[in-house]
C-alpha atoms as one frame of an Amber mdcrd trajectory, in Angstrom:
protein
  17.968 -32.354 -46.193  16.847 -29.674 -43.717  15.476 -30.806 -40.442  12.000
 -29.692 -39.264  12.789 -30.012 -35.566  12.117 -26.539 -33.873  14.722 -25.815
 -31.280  12.240 -24.013 -29.011   9.910 -27.016 -28.600   9.924 -28.118 -25.028
   7.203 -30.920 -24.991   8.754 -34.396 -24.678   6.092 -35.994 -26.983   6.313
 -33.280 -29.687  10.212 -33.526 -29.680   9.970 -37.356 -30.160   7.328 -36.984
 -32.937   9.515 -34.522 -34.664  12.436 -36.933 -34.479  10.229 -39.694 -36.001
   9.065 -37.478 -38.848  12.588 -36.486 -39.610  13.810 -40.204 -39.735  10.792
 -41.375 -41.734  11.884 -38.980 -44.485  15.050 -40.915 -44.865  14.748 -43.693
 -47.450  16.319 -46.362 -45.061  13.514 -45.791 -42.512  10.583 -45.147 -44.837
   8.640 -48.120 -43.654  10.170 -48.650 -40.249   8.001 -49.358 -37.232   9.590
 -47.042 -34.661   7.236 -47.899 -31.776   7.948 -51.693 -32.031  11.668 -51.406
 -32.405  14.741 -50.947 -30.274  15.286 -47.538 -31.963  12.254 -46.361 -29.906
  14.435 -46.378 -26.714  17.087 -44.369 -28.470  14.467 -41.800 -29.614  13.288
 -41.624 -25.908  16.859 -40.786 -24.803  17.319 -38.102 -27.548  13.918 -36.569
 -26.858  14.587 -36.504 -23.023  18.005 -34.889 -23.625  16.529 -32.257 -25.857
  13.619 -31.633 -23.621  15.843 -31.269 -20.527  18.372 -28.978 -22.131  15.527
 -26.805 -23.605  13.947 -26.489 -20.135  17.263 -25.386 -18.697  17.862 -22.888
 -21.378  14.201 -21.545 -21.038  14.528 -21.225 -17.210  17.947 -19.636 -17.379
  16.645 -16.990 -19.803  13.624 -16.238 -17.711  15.665 -15.850 -14.557  17.991
 -13.459 -16.314  15.415 -10.676 -16.444  13.451  -9.002 -13.668   9.998  -9.111
 -15.393  10.130 -12.832 -16.147  12.090 -14.223 -13.100  10.103 -16.605 -10.903
  12.682 -17.505  -8.201  12.801 -15.042  -5.308  16.644 -15.247  -5.246  16.701
 -14.073  -8.911  14.200 -11.274  -8.310  16.108 -10.026  -5.229  19.381 -10.042
  -7.118  18.019  -7.952 -10.060  16.325  -5.507  -7.622  19.505  -4.951  -5.738
  21.316  -4.173  -8.995  18.636  -1.434  -9.573  19.314  -0.025  -6.075  16.293
  -1.336  -4.338  16.927  -2.136  -0.585  14.734  -5.293  -0.447  12.831  -5.252
   2.866  13.064  -7.985   5.379  10.261  -8.752   7.818   9.404  -5.585   9.804
   8.687  -5.591  13.405   5.436  -4.186  14.657   5.841  -1.221  16.999   3.814
   0.501  19.678   4.059   3.889  21.409   3.554   3.630  25.161   3.381   5.895
  28.241   5.082   4.054  31.100   5.469   5.085  34.649   6.021   3.959  38.238
   4.488   5.353  41.346   6.818   6.002  44.254   4.685   8.539  46.098   4.634
   6.368  49.229   8.280   5.698  49.222  10.822   7.536  51.415  14.155   8.671
  50.039  12.874   8.706  46.509  15.670   8.762  43.855  16.045  11.784  41.553
  15.666   9.636  38.513  14.786   6.030  37.506  16.113   4.242  34.431  14.220
   1.889  32.161  16.919  -0.206  30.505  17.001  -1.219  26.777  15.358  -4.583
  26.412  12.366  -3.901  28.715   9.546  -6.240  27.817   5.851  -5.624  27.274
   3.272  -8.135  25.970  -0.078  -8.065  24.175  -2.640 -10.644  22.994  -4.106
 -10.601  19.512  -6.570 -13.262  18.348  -5.474 -15.550  21.191  -1.750 -15.269
  20.376   0.667 -13.450  22.671   3.408 -11.199  21.307   6.428  -9.798  23.154
   7.554  -6.122  22.584  10.987  -4.807  23.588  12.528  -1.351  23.953  15.642
  -0.833  21.968  17.008   2.083  23.924  17.234   3.426  27.548  14.549   5.787
  28.920  14.831   7.990  32.075  12.074   9.139  34.505  12.314  12.141  36.688
  10.506  12.416  40.010   7.236  14.432  39.697   5.594  14.317  43.081   6.283
  10.623  43.336   5.264   9.638  39.758   8.093   8.725  37.450   7.100   8.857
  33.716   9.745   7.507  31.404  10.881   9.933  28.647  13.235  10.234  25.752
  16.515  12.116  25.933  14.662  15.172  24.557  11.974  14.970  27.272   9.097
  13.400  25.324   7.176  11.090  27.646   6.763   8.289  25.271   8.568   4.970
  24.704   8.695   2.830  21.671   8.743  -0.985  21.838   9.138  -3.403  18.933
   7.784  -6.893  18.676   9.982  -9.931  18.347  12.551 -12.111  20.153  15.869
 -10.504  20.879  18.695 -12.595  19.403  22.547 -12.380  19.152  24.710 -13.898
  16.507  28.520 -13.890  17.064  31.203 -14.284  14.409  34.971 -14.450  14.749
  36.969 -12.798  11.998  39.546 -15.124  10.324  42.467 -14.301   8.032  41.483
 -11.221   6.105  43.190 -12.583   2.980  40.225 -14.843   2.581  36.811 -13.425
   1.881  34.903 -13.466   5.147  31.230 -14.707   4.938  28.922 -13.950   7.827
  25.511 -15.497   7.448  22.693 -14.862   9.948  20.595 -18.107   9.735  17.261
 -16.425  10.531  14.599 -15.753   7.916  12.563 -13.673  10.410  15.153 -11.000
  11.132  14.142  -7.359  11.071  17.324  -5.871   9.568  16.219  -2.425  10.674
  16.605  -3.430  14.340  20.129  -4.956  13.883  23.043  -3.472  15.670  26.595
  -4.613  14.701  29.341  -4.294  17.273  32.918  -5.236  16.589  35.104  -6.075
  19.602  38.962  -5.888  19.406  39.353  -9.488  20.449  37.371 -12.491  21.898
  37.786 -11.236  25.445  38.085  -7.514  24.886  35.391  -5.130  26.062  36.690
  -2.313  23.721  34.283  -2.191  20.743  33.116  -0.140  17.773  29.515   0.101
  16.690  29.232  -0.131  12.855  26.694   1.902  10.928  24.431   0.631   8.189
  25.594   1.931   4.820  22.312   3.516   3.760  22.404   5.618   6.876  25.947
   6.968   6.298  26.284  10.681   5.499  29.874  10.466   4.192  31.955   7.367
   3.283  35.829   7.111   3.427  38.384   4.312   3.767  38.094   4.551   7.508
  34.332   4.496   7.729  32.909   1.722   9.948  29.938   0.569   7.819  28.126
  -2.641   7.006  25.299  -4.024   4.801  22.809  -6.911   5.265  21.398  -8.576
   2.309  19.065 -11.463   1.637  20.761 -14.613   0.391  19.381 -17.185  -2.112
  18.333 -19.516   0.755  16.333 -16.824   2.484  18.913 -16.134   5.289  20.845
 -12.851   5.588  24.455 -12.064   4.957  26.485  -9.414   6.743  29.127  -7.655
   4.675  31.816  -5.076   5.293  33.891  -2.859   3.105  37.532  -3.453   2.266
  38.916   0.022   2.582  38.133   0.755  -1.014  34.389  -0.030  -1.543  32.636
   1.399   1.447  34.931   1.684   4.492  37.117  -0.739   6.410  36.634  -4.290
   7.347  37.075  -5.819  10.830  40.648  -7.109  11.496  41.637 -10.767  11.981
  40.883 -11.813  15.523  38.036  -9.351  16.007  34.695 -10.503  17.367  31.481
  -9.455  15.675  28.171  -9.386  17.638  24.866  -8.806  15.771  21.923  -8.025
  18.034  18.536  -8.088  16.306  14.903  -8.818  16.598  13.406 -12.067  15.131
   9.805 -10.849  14.409   6.307 -12.241  13.596   5.744  -9.444  11.138   2.276
  -8.264  10.277   0.460 -10.699  12.663   1.527  -8.440  15.681  -0.327  -5.464
  14.330  -3.415  -4.214  16.175  -2.438  -4.900  19.744  -4.395  -2.449  21.954
  -3.819  -3.603  25.563  -0.271  -3.993  26.956   1.220  -5.230  30.168   4.720
  -4.923  31.485   6.840  -8.020  31.883   9.702  -5.994  33.421   9.849  -5.002
  37.097  12.193  -2.308  38.278  14.015  -2.503  41.614  14.068   0.831  43.458
  15.424   1.151  47.027  15.534  -2.720  47.178  11.820  -3.093  46.271  10.317
  -4.317  43.099   8.024  -1.863  41.350   5.416  -2.534  38.726   5.476  -0.432
  35.582   2.110   1.084  34.670   1.546   1.062  30.841  -0.850   3.132  28.794
  -0.737   2.462  24.984  -0.809   5.762  23.000  -1.412   3.829  19.746  -2.210
   0.280  18.729   0.742  -1.691  17.493   1.409  -0.875  13.834   3.874  -1.060
  11.004   4.596  -4.791  11.279   5.042  -6.318   7.820   5.852  -9.691   6.336
   8.600 -10.413   3.824   8.350  -8.227   0.721   6.609 -10.165  -1.871   8.018
 -10.948  -5.339   5.353  -8.912  -6.962   6.091  -5.947  -4.784   9.807  -6.159
  -5.457   9.182  -6.203  -9.245   6.998  -3.148  -8.920   9.334  -1.117  -6.656
  12.735  -1.876  -8.232  12.347   0.270 -11.398  10.947   3.111  -9.253  13.909
   2.832  -6.810  16.313   3.052  -9.774  14.616   6.186 -10.878  14.630   7.696
  -7.370  18.213   6.775  -6.344  17.911   8.087  -2.733  16.605  11.549  -3.534
  13.172  13.128  -3.559  12.799  15.359  -6.592   9.796  14.207  -8.506   6.404
  13.131  -7.366   7.261   9.543  -8.335  10.305   9.779  -5.907   7.919  10.519
  -3.066   5.477   7.714  -4.076   8.093   5.041  -4.427   9.813   6.055  -1.152
   6.598   5.844   0.837   5.534   2.548  -0.736   8.916   0.947  -0.038   9.191
   2.073   3.640   5.641   2.191   5.030   3.836  -1.127   4.497   0.589   0.060
   6.298   0.101   2.740   3.702  -1.748   1.029   0.948  -2.144   3.972  -1.579
   0.031   7.024  -2.235  -0.522  10.050  -4.562   2.018  12.834  -4.812   1.914
  15.985  -6.949   3.643  19.344  -7.274   2.199  22.560  -6.121   2.001  23.767
  -9.729  -0.628  20.869 -10.343  -2.630  21.685  -7.290  -6.042  23.527  -7.322
  -5.525  26.199  -6.316  -1.741  26.545  -7.271   0.459  26.815  -4.206   4.109
  27.083  -5.013   6.919  25.757  -2.747   5.151  22.551  -1.596   4.899  18.845
  -2.386   1.250  17.577  -1.889   0.889  14.045  -0.604  -2.288  12.023  -0.121
  -2.283   8.687   1.625  -4.530   5.679   1.747  -4.158   3.554   4.932  -4.814
  -0.052   5.997  -8.170  -0.320   7.666  -6.466  -1.314  11.026  -4.591   2.114
  11.261  -6.113   4.644  13.674  -6.142   8.423  13.397  -3.282   8.783  15.928
  -1.260   6.257  14.084  -1.838   8.138  10.864  -0.427  11.299  12.420   2.622
   9.245  13.568   3.283   7.850  10.013   2.908  11.297   8.439   5.463  12.729
  10.865   7.854   9.893  10.118   7.532  10.447   6.367   8.218  14.216   6.780
  10.929  14.161   9.467  12.887  11.058   8.412  12.655  11.267   4.612  11.279
  14.512   3.131  13.330  16.770   5.244  16.589  14.882   4.631  16.229  13.743
   1.010  14.003  16.486  -0.493  14.968  19.715  -2.114  15.637  22.644   0.247
  12.778  25.197   0.525  10.304  22.602  -0.716   7.859  21.806   2.101   5.583
  18.842   2.510   1.816  19.120   2.887  -0.568  16.224   3.506  -4.118  16.368
   2.186  -6.880  13.856   2.852  -8.236  11.622  -0.038 -11.447  12.788  -1.601
 -13.948  10.058  -2.465 -15.866  10.544  -5.632 -19.041   8.429  -5.608 -20.531
   7.030  -8.741 -24.373   7.167  -9.191 -24.735   4.585 -11.914 -28.062   3.801
 -13.645 -27.657   0.696 -15.720 -30.256  -0.674 -18.092 -29.993  -4.149 -19.636
 -31.930  -6.026 -22.247 -32.547  -9.560 -20.900 -33.946 -12.751 -22.342 -35.149
 -15.060 -19.472 -35.292 -18.030 -21.912 -31.472 -18.032 -22.119 -30.827 -18.489
 -18.369 -32.127 -20.091 -15.218 -31.772 -16.799 -13.288 -34.735 -14.788 -12.271
 -35.019 -11.028 -12.757 -34.247 -10.126  -9.104 -31.086 -12.478  -9.100 -29.829
 -10.827 -12.274 -30.300  -7.408 -10.859 -28.358  -8.281  -7.600 -25.589 -10.036
  -9.486 -25.147  -7.086 -11.770 -24.763  -4.781  -8.844 -22.224  -7.195  -7.238
 -20.298  -7.199 -10.480 -20.168  -3.372 -10.499 -19.066  -3.343  -6.814 -16.302
  -5.901  -7.714 -15.131  -3.924 -10.703 -14.580  -0.860  -8.484 -13.005  -2.792
  -5.707 -10.490  -4.647  -7.886  -9.806  -2.380 -10.802 -10.492   1.126  -9.497
  -9.083   0.767  -6.058  -6.405   3.374  -5.381  -5.161   6.709  -6.727  -4.717
   7.448 -10.357  -7.344   4.875 -11.547  -9.471   5.531 -14.651 -13.064   4.615
 -15.031 -14.055   3.580 -18.524 -17.665   2.934 -19.080 -17.118   0.655 -22.065
 -14.915  -1.733 -20.055 -17.586  -2.116 -17.364 -20.382  -2.601 -19.950 -18.315
  -5.212 -21.580 -17.971  -7.122 -18.303 -21.728  -6.826 -17.832 -22.564  -8.119
 -21.376 -20.328 -11.043 -20.790 -21.667 -11.977 -17.420 -24.488 -14.160 -18.648
 -25.764 -15.234 -22.079 -29.232 -13.867 -21.253 -27.884 -10.299 -21.163 -28.221
  -9.098 -24.718 -27.059  -5.496 -24.330 -26.512  -2.876 -21.727 -26.205   0.895
 -21.347 -25.317   3.164 -18.472 -25.796   6.738 -17.286 -23.023   8.019 -15.070
 -23.198  10.750 -12.492 -20.657  11.691  -9.828 -21.213  12.391  -6.107 -19.311
  14.495  -3.487 -20.368  14.418   0.062 -20.285  17.865   1.734 -20.177  18.030
   5.619 -21.551  21.444   6.466 -21.556  23.363   9.662 -25.163  23.338  10.807
 -26.820  26.618  11.904 -23.750  28.552  10.906 -23.307  30.647   7.759 -20.348
  29.370   5.695 -18.954  29.242   2.187 -17.895  26.010   0.577 -15.973  24.870
  -2.407 -16.184  21.358  -3.894 -13.905  20.335  -6.775 -14.979  17.535  -9.062
 -12.039  16.093 -11.073 -13.738  16.432 -14.449 -15.485  18.889 -16.659 -19.126
  19.265 -15.873 -22.130  19.107 -18.163 -23.283  22.452 -19.591 -26.642  23.694
 -18.242 -29.744  22.747 -20.291 -33.276  24.079 -20.524 -35.002  20.764 -19.690
 -32.751  19.012 -17.212 -30.738  19.818 -14.094 -26.957  19.285 -14.196 -26.433
  19.402 -10.417 -28.727  18.391  -7.492 -28.337  17.762  -3.788 -30.099  15.620
  -1.183 -32.565  17.236   1.205 -31.878  19.296   4.293 -33.905  21.784   6.372
 -33.368  25.443   5.770 -34.510  28.812   7.182 -36.367  29.790  10.348 -39.391
  27.624   9.287 -37.199  24.608   8.848 -38.476  23.948   5.243 -37.377  20.759
   3.558 -35.020  22.049   0.847 -32.387  20.989  -1.684 -29.993  22.683  -4.114
 -30.073  22.440  -7.863 -28.982  24.633 -10.687 -31.415  27.132 -12.298 -32.478
  25.782 -15.757 -30.316  27.087 -18.544 -27.740  28.598 -16.169 -24.879  27.585
 -13.838 -26.556  29.588 -10.937 -27.421  27.358  -7.926 -30.716  27.825  -6.093
 -32.315  26.473  -2.962 -35.771  25.096  -3.592 -38.366  23.456  -1.405 -40.055
  20.127  -1.714 -42.527  21.623  -4.287 -39.674  23.211  -6.323 -40.516  26.742
  -5.156 -37.384  28.894  -4.986 -36.314  29.699  -1.391 -32.955  31.338  -2.197
 -32.417  32.566  -5.866 -28.726  32.440  -5.793 -26.747  30.406  -3.167 -23.757
  29.738  -5.426 -22.542  28.733  -8.965 -20.909  25.797 -10.688 -18.168  25.991
 -13.337 -18.248  23.536 -16.224 -14.484  23.712 -17.144 -12.863  23.463 -13.734
 -15.471  21.224 -12.068 -15.780  23.685  -9.140 -19.109  23.915  -7.231 -19.206
  27.082  -5.163 -21.690  27.786  -2.254 -21.895  31.217  -0.561 -23.334  32.075
   2.852 -24.976  28.572   3.141 -26.691  27.862   6.413 -28.474  24.503   6.625
 -30.198  23.679   9.910 -30.344  19.884   9.791 -29.771  16.990   7.410 -32.687
  14.682   6.901 -31.265  11.274   6.131 -29.439  10.998   9.419 -25.989  11.270
   7.854 -23.565  14.186   8.605 -23.285  15.039   4.946 -25.343  16.464   1.967
 -24.673  14.639  -1.318 -24.137  16.770  -4.400 -24.690  14.865  -7.673 -23.377
  16.174 -10.981 -23.459  14.974 -14.569 -19.997  14.975 -16.099 -19.512  16.401
 -19.605 -18.028  12.980 -20.725 -19.719  10.084 -19.075 -17.465   7.554 -20.916
 -14.111   8.287 -19.185 -13.575   9.549 -15.659  -9.863  10.104 -15.132  -9.268
  11.860 -11.730  -6.021  13.451 -10.765  -4.271  14.058  -7.443  -6.034  12.775
  -4.333  -9.338  11.482  -5.753 -10.554   7.942  -5.088 -13.348   6.384  -7.084
 -16.133   4.644  -5.150 -19.348   2.875  -6.277 -22.277   4.312  -4.357 -24.409
   1.335  -3.235 -27.427   3.422  -2.171 -27.896   5.169  -5.467 -26.896   2.349
  -7.737 -29.789   1.236 -10.005 -30.166  -1.713 -12.396 -33.183  -1.774 -14.683
 -34.205  -4.823 -16.655 -36.129  -4.781 -19.972 -37.275  -8.286 -21.053 -36.456
  -8.969 -24.640 -37.489 -12.474 -26.011 -35.211 -13.176 -28.997 -37.713 -15.841
 -30.410 -40.483 -13.291 -30.622 -41.170 -11.817 -34.105 -41.824  -8.069 -34.114
 -44.363  -6.764 -36.641 -44.170  -3.095 -37.550 -47.150  -1.256 -39.025
């Protein structure tokens, strides 16, 4: 007789019930009372054993694949196999200008040295954070003022947040596998330096290099790797002369110097003071500090979701920058304060500009303009120049926000809800804002009108149906009182001109010597753009043109005198050829425009009979 127990059942009660059903089918147990018998205890044991083994099998299978793994140790292991260097915590860093004033000192020295490990502090939300330099800086006398500079003469120093720690290991017999575990979950592995001394007392040493920074690898290379272990600590590994260089010899001493960091909580520091005083000519001197940026780039431990997203991209990239996806995955993996990335080839740019990779970045709100410049320089100099294809340059372009002018009309039955009309209107507006903030936030997102209307219809039983007109907005910041030509690219095809409606219109501005209140719109039935006054009388018959296929809006010799609504921009509103799907490319971000959003309500009582005739 075949059993009806399903091997994939994991619920204890279901397993026990299946066992009872199976035994009751046997003639010797046909009228047996299982619940009141000693056999009930045996069934508990069998069900528990099956339940326990089933859970183990299920968990083991889940943890065997990147997509279904839940344990961080499993996700990290799978990601490493795909070539992703899983990020540890990252220290926040700040760029400072530091100097000392010796103008009143006699016998001033030619130069003053700021040693590695110089300390600076800042306070953020009541918490104090310590920042340290990781290299030596030198200042040259300039009329008594000594400003510390890099070896190349740049008068800037960089300090990193954290606590400086050292971990020492002694190498045992090399016939055994050496395990070097750094018991610190807050280590920033990018700040680690690994020094190998010849013996416990020797001062002769070799500084090892991290494997992913090596240019060439041989049996004699002095390289190391640091990886996250299952318990959250970090393990230091060396080669064996075959894999990636040589290992330290028995009797060597290994010293690992690193920063134990607070991560993202140290970002945003704006005021810094020096905790280090320099002694010059026997006198202690205060270091004057001026931050050139706020503290930035600190990041917490890479999340499981982020690892799952980045691992496949890292496998495709494999430490080279060839495709647009390579650039996007590299930036996402290495720059945590960059929240959105879009990269595209010059052949996809408008206009086409061969020989470049275009990159557009979205930043965390705390990142200042100076910090953005620093991050872009790091992307270009550290990664693009070294990993990209020769003769391919990098060009950064700012994101372009496409605003949505949404006019929503709903059929509403007040008998089906306790909400009032005004409350419904506000809640629908908030729903639309939330839809854009959660589902359309970032590059490469697609607006689908049907998806948004489905959410609106499902919001409350009183909403019987809904419809929506979609228009798009670009803000143009013109030069006032100066003649200039402008080009605006909408990322969609535009509606063809009609005889009874306008496909493109702008907000008001003043124009001409008499400061007339004016606006731009297309001439009915044509793609020609005109300037008209408040009474729709034509001021300028042809100020430009729009192109339906490319989405280009072009203005020629445009000279507005002022903008009436107090903003620095003129809004241009267009109707797309297809209002149901807006799928922008390249550097376009989709935003809901609060000021133009409208929600109309038509009351529709479902219990009212309609009589025709």
